[in-house]
N, C-alpha and C positions, 0 to 999 in steps of 0.2 A: 415895362413890365406890368404897366398899371393895365393893362387894356380890355377893352370891354367886350364880353361872348354874350351872344343871344342863347343862352342854356332853354330855351323856352322846350326843346326837342332832348334834353338832355335829362328831362325829367325833376329840374329846379322850379318850375312852372313858367308862367306865361310872358314874365317882363323879363330883360336881361339883366347877368347879374357883370363885373368886371373885379380884374383880380388886383389885388388892395395888398400882399404881401406872400410874408411864407411867414406859418408857426415855427416852434423850435422842432419840429420834426424834419423840417424843409418842406411841408407840404405845402403846399397852394391854398390860398383863404380869398373867397369870392365875396363879394355886397351886390346888395341888387339894388340895380339903379330904380330912382322915380319913373314911374310913366311918363313925366312931362321932361326927366331929361335924357330921354329914352334915344340913343341918335337913331338916324335914318338907315334905311334897308340897306345895307353893303350889297357892291355889285359879287357877281360868281369870280369867284379866283377861278383866275388864267392863268395855271403853270406855264404853260406856251409862249406866253405873250402873242397871242395871236392878235393883239389887239393893239398893237405895238409899243406895249409897257409892259416892264415885267425886270425880272433878274438880268444887270450886262456883269457875266461873271468876268470883263474886259474893261470893265470902266471906263467902255465907250462914250456910254450919255447914248447911245439909241434908244430913241420908243420914250422920249422922259418926256417930247415936248406935247405927245398928246393926251399921255392918263395920267394921273397919278400914281407913286409906287404904291407897291401889292401892300396892304396893314394885313399880316395874318392874323396877330389877333384881335380883329375889330371894333382896334379901338373908337376910330369914326375921326381919328385924327388924319391927314388927306394933307399932310406936304404939297405944294406946288410941284417940286421935285425932291424923288428919291435918289439921296446919291447910288451912285453903283459902289460895287466894294472895291476899293481902294486893296488889293494883297500887300502892297507897298509901302503904304502908312502916307503917300503924298497926297493926300485929300480928305476930303472931309471925314472922320472916323467914321464905320459901318454901326449902322443905328438897329440889329437886329428886332427890334419890337417898334418902332415907329413911334416913336415916343416927339420926334420931332425935337427935341435940346441935347444938341452940339456942343460940347464942348469942348470947345479945344485943348483946356488944360489938360481934361482928363481922360487918360486913354483906358479902354474897356477895360472894363473890370468886371468879368460874369460872376465870380466867388463873392462881389464885396469887400474886398481887401481895405479897398482907401474907404475910410470916414468923412466925412465933409471937412473940410479943414485941409487936408493933404495926409491925417495922420493913416498909417499905417494899421489895419483893422486885425485883430488876432485871425491864424490861420486854424482852422479845426482838422481834425484827421483825415488822410489822403484822399481813406474809403470814405464817404461817406452818402448820406441819402434822403431822401425828397418824402417823408413821409405823411400821408395830410393827419390833422391834428383828427384821435377821433373824441368825439365828445363825451367829455368827464359824467363822473354824476353830476356834477353841480352845471355840467353845461344842457344837461336832458330837459328839454319842454322849451327853451330857450331859441328866437325867432334867429336866423341868419344872419340876421345883418346886427345883433346882440352880439353871436359870438364872433362874429372878423371885431368887430369892435375890440374886444378883449386885445386880441393880439394885430391890432392894424394898429401905426407907427403915427406921427406926423401928419396933421391932411395934408394931403396932397394936393395937386393940382387940379381946375376941373370937382372937388368936393368942397362939399360945406367948411367953410373956414379954412380952405386949401389955399394955394395959387391958383392961375390958371394952369388949364389942362394940357397945356403947350410946355408951363414949367414943372411940369411935375419933377420933386426929386425922391431918392429913396434913399433912407437909410437902413447902416448895418444893421440894427436894433428892429426892424422885421424882421428877417431873419435867422433863423439857429440850423446849428450844424449838433448834429447828433453822431456819432460814433455807431459803424454797424453793433449790432449785441454779438457776443462771440457764439454762441447759439445759432444765429440764424449763418454762419458761415460756411460758406460748402465744406472748405477744411476744415476746419471747425468738426463740422459732425461727420468729416468721412472719416479722420483721425479719431473720433469717441465711439463709430465706427466700427470702425479695427480694432480699437483698443476694448470698446466691450465681447467683442467674435474672441480678440482673445483670450481672455481671462476665460469667456463661455468656453475654448478647446480644453484652457488648462483646467475648469472645474469638472469639465467630462473626462478629460484622461486621468486624473484623479477618480472619479468613480468609477472609471475601468479600472486601474489597478487596483483597488480596493476590493472590488467586485473578483479580482481573480486569485484575490490569497485567500477572500472569503474560499471560493472557490478550492483553493490551492487544501487549506485548512481542510474543507469539511473532506476531500477525496482521501486525506493521508490521515484521519481520523477511521472516514468508513473502513482503509485496509487495515492499520492496524486492529480494528478489532474486527475485524474478519477475520486475522491471522489470529489473533486471542482466541477467538470464537472456532477456529478449526485445531489451536493447539489444544483445546479443553476438548473439543469432538476426540477428538485422538487419544486423549489421555495422556498428551504431553505436554503439559505445565508442571512445574516444578511445583513437589508438596503437594502432588498427585496422584494417585495409583489406579491399577482397573482394580485393587480390590475395597475402592471407596463403596460409598451408597451415595443413590439418590439420582439426578437423568443425565443423559450425554455418554458418548462413548466410554471418557474416562475415568466418570463414576458408576459405569453400568454394575448392578451386583453383580458379583462373579458367578452367583449361582445362573444370572441371566445372560451369560456371554457364549457365542457360539465356536466350539472348535471342534478341531475335524483333527482327532489325532491314528497312529498309524505305530503300532508296536513293534520294533526291528530285532529279530536274534542275530547277534553274529555266533558262527559255530564254528570251531579254531580244529579243522579238519587233521591238521600235524600233531597236533599236544593235545588235541583232546575241552571239553568245557564248554563251555557260553558265554558270552554280558549282551546281558540287554536294556534296552533303552527307548525310548516311547516319543516319538516326533509330535508335538502339536502346532499346531496353525491357529492364534487365535483372532479367527478375523474380524470382531469386535474391537478389541485392541493392538489391531497390526502387528500382534507382539509373536515371532518362531521362538521354540526351545525345545532344548533334549532333556527329558527328565532323565537320566542314568540310574539305573534301578541295581541294588546290591544282587547280589546269588543267595545272598542271609534270606532275603525278605521274605515272613511267613505267610504264605496263602493257605486256601481253604481245599484239599483234596476233591474227588472224586467224591468220597465216601464219605466223603463231612470232618475228614482228620486233619489236622494241619500239616504243612507239610514246606517245604522250600521252594523259591522261584528255580532256582535250580534245578532240583529234581524234578518237577512241576513239570519244567521244556523236555526234560531225555524221556521222560515217563510219560504225559499227554501230548508231551504235543503242542504246536503253534493253537490249534480251537480250544483244545481245554485251558494250556495257561493263558488265554485271550480273558476268558469266560473269568477265570480265580483273577485276574488282573482287576477286572471291573469291580467284582465284589470287594474287594478287598481298600480299591482306588475310589470308588463312588464314583467310578468314570465310561463314557463310552469310546471305544476302543470298534475305529469300522474296521481295521487289517492288519494281518499278521503277516512281515517281511520279512522270510528267509534270510540268512545272506551269509552265504560258508566263504572263512577266506579267498581259497578262487574269483567270486564273485565282485568281488572287495580290491583283490586287484586288478580284475580287468575295468571299475568304476574307475579309479584311482585315471588309467592309463588313458581311461577315454576321454575323460575331462581335462585331459593334459597337467598330471600331476598336481598339486598340492603344495602350500605353501602355511606353516604354521611354527611355531614356537616351544621347540623338544625342551622337555625338563630333562632328560635321562640318553646316555649312551646305548645306543642297543647293540648287541652281536650278532653276529651272521648269521639263522640257526642251522644256514647250509654250511661253516665253517668246523675245519676236523681240528682244528689245531688251537692252541687256547693264545692268544696274544695277537692276537690277528686283527685288524684294526676295526673298527665296531661300523656297522653298516649304515648305523642313524645319530649322529651327532649332534649332542647337546647345543645346544644356543637358537638363538632366536631366527628367525623368517629362515627357515630349511626349507629348502625343499626338497619334497619325497615322493619317489615311483612307486606303481603299485605293488612290486615286493617291500619297498622300504616301509609304506603308510603299515601292511599288514604287520611286520616285525614289531613295529611301533606300537599300533592298536593291541598286539596279543601281551605285549610285554609284561611283567612283573619281575623287580629285583626280589631277590635275595630278603626276607624278609620282611615285602614288601604286604600290606594288605590287598587284599582286592580289590579294592574302592580306586588302590591307586593306576590299575591300570585298567578300571572302569570308566574314567578319568583322561586316559588318552586315547580312547575306545570313541570317547565325545567328540576329543579334540581332531579324528580323523574324519569325521562325519559332519561336523562345521567346515571343515576346509573343502572338503567334498560338495556341500550345499556351494562355497562361494564361487564353486568353477563350472558349477551346474551351471547348465542353461536356462534362462527365467521366462523361456515360453514354451506355455505345454507341447509343442510341437516339437521342436528340436528335445524337448527334454523326455517325453514319451520312445522318440525313435532308440536316444539313447540308454533307457530300460529295455525296448525289446532287442539292441544287440549285444545285452549279456544273457540273452537264448536261455533266461531262467522261469522254471517253475515254479508262479506265484501261487498262495492257498488258497485259496478262494475263500472270499468272492472278492481279495482283489484284483486286479486287473492289471496291464500293463497301460492301460492309457489311466485310468486310474492313480497308480502309483507315479504316474510319470506327469500329471495336470499337478496330483500335491509335493510331488518334490520340485517340482518350476514356482510354486508359490512361496517355499519355503528360502528359497535358489535368490525369491527378489529380495526378501526378508535379508539372512546374510548379508546380501550386499550391499541396503540399506544401512545394517547397521543395528537393526531389530530385529535381532537374534542373540541365543544364550543359551547357555550348558547350567543346568543346576542339578545335583546329586541328593536324592532323596536317601535319607539320613534315618535310619530302623538301629534300636534298641539291639544289645549282643542275640540275645532272645529273638529278632529278629521283626517285633513288634513295631507298630510305629509311633510316635507319641503326640501330644497336643500342639508342640512346638513346633514336631514336620509334618500335621497336619491343615496348620494357617502357615508355613512358610512356603510348603508346594503342592501337597493334595490340596488343600482349599483356590489358594491363593493361583497356581497355575494350571491345575487339569479341574477346576472350580469341584472336585467330589466332598465324599468326607471317610474318612478311614477309618474302615469297618476291621479293625483283625483282629482273625481267630484266636479263641481261648488257647495261650499259650500252655494251658496245663496236657492239652491233648496232644502239644509233639515230648520228646523227651528232651529235655535237658540239660545237657554236657559242658562239664566245665572243664578245659585241656589248661594244664600248668604243665609248660615244658622245659626238662632236667639233661638233653641229650647234647648239651650246646651246639647246638645249631639251631642259628633264628631263626629260619626259612622254614622250619618244622613246625611248629603252629601254624602259621599258614597252611600250607600242607595239608596238615587235619585237617583246617575247616574247611578248606573245600571239601575234604571227601567223606566231611559227616556232615556237611550239609548236602550233599548229594545227596547222601546216604535218604534225608528226611528228619534228622535230627533235630536238634536248635545248638546250637551254639553259643560258650559263656566262652570267653577270655578270663582265663587263672594268671597267665604271668608268667615268667619265668621263674624259675630256681636258686636257690644258690648256689644249688653244689650240682655235679651232676648225677648221673644215676646209671647204670648197665640193663635195669630191667625197667622195662611199664609198669603199672599200676594200674587196674580197672574198678573201682571200687565202689559201692551200691551202700545205703545206712537203710535202706526197707527191703524186707524182701519181696515186696512184690516188684521189685524195679534189679530181683538176679537177669532174667530173661533179658531187661533191656539192654543193663550193664555188659551181659553177654551175647549181643547185638552187633553193641559198640564196639568191643572186640575185636568182634570175626572183620567190618565197617574197616577197621586202620590195622585190619591185617596182624593184628598180635595174636599172641597162644592163648587158650581159656586158660591157660594157668594162670594168666593174669589177674586174671575177674579174679575178685573178695571182700568181703563183707567187710565196712571201715566208714569215716567218719569222710563228707562228700560239701563239698561250699555251701554254702549259701545259695538258696534259689537255683542250685540243682538234683538233679536226681542223682547224674551218675559223675561221677567225677576220676578222670585219666592224667595219671604224669606218666608224660615219654620219657623214656628211657635210649640208650645206648641201642640194643634192639629194634628201634622202631625203623621201619625201611616205608620210606615215601612210595606213593605210587610216582611213577613216570611224571604222569597227566597232572 
């Protein structure tokens, strides 16, 4: 191991160097040989032993007679005969470095485990590496000879102060074995890379999960905001109504909301009398409403005098009544629909019957015997045919106010809308099948399209029925204007002067409760204003018609004639407060069959 090398072509200078040992990293350390000690030029290496010498793997000794054995490290030592390789240890031990030193007692020790004297040297780690010593800060600028002097052991043979070259000996102190740093191990590096990649994958998975959660929250927030915005726009948020102020459909001022309105007059062709309602489609709030109008509603006639809704329908017809309602309610009615009871019966049959909750047992108008089973039974979810629907819509029990019958008519109209098709074409076909003659400017197509929109609202639960409350004299109050006229119709009540119509107070002394309502209807149809006078504590046989002011004598005579009372019943006397004429009905009062 202390061989010499000619490193003149290896970058170390012109002079040869020789191996003197290994540093603590297991790297070889060289020493420059002085020029005077430089060995003679070595013969070229002949690996194939063409000159008759070389490595004899079978230890036959062939070629050992002519040429010295090959010295691979150019140490200059050329023994007379290089021993052959003895794989069974029977000959001279193998000397790979050609040192010429053959100690028979010392076996081949490539790792320097055996120290001089036979002591076993401690063995380093199984995986070691021989790393050339890198010059540290303290070694910079030093001559190679100075550097190797710090690491060289005792002077060997052939060196100054050492034994002869042939007797060189090496000590384990000249070698240092270091463990491979864990960071340089390929297994460790691969493990670190795997761990790092797995950590990165986990972090990436967490980032993706957080991104998905954030995206989900954003989507839910947008959906919630959109839903609330739609409810706000549609005016369906709790606490908001169509009568509010501000912006958006739900808070659009009622005066700015768009409405389509048609008035429908139900004519009872069997018993006489009419029932009137407004069908309202608020296209801004998407709300449909049936507004029931009592016959006692005071309206202005063509001559400017006050009259009732019932008299206006009979005298002025659909067109005149529509204009009068526009004036009183401050609304804009697009058309009038006259619906006679036979057409109502056909309409119900065409839509396939209707279902509603009835509030009374209705007798069959065609029944000739009392005690016959009712045509319509009181109860929930009753199915009514066309005939049953007409009987229920026009029925008024004895002693009931006209408003009770009017509310039944509203139930039937809403039941029809729930069964009518929401398709404009199909609804128009249904209207055309009725074969009605509509009052201009209303056409079959206009009515069918309008009813289809209301049908869609009724099926969706966005439909209601409201009764227009009026005072006994037929005028509207401020409360009425706010709850119905303003909120639903978007108009302003403009009742005619109540003094322009004769106000008649009626007290019932016949003993028949229904006579008051019958007298009321007759008076309203006659253009009078009806005032409820209550029921007398005792019955009377003769009726009386009283007036307080002589100027009202003629009016009293007209009232008696309208009620079918004799002229002898008219007399001057005290009248009820707020009335022009007071009537006390007696046994001689015979109400009309209508």
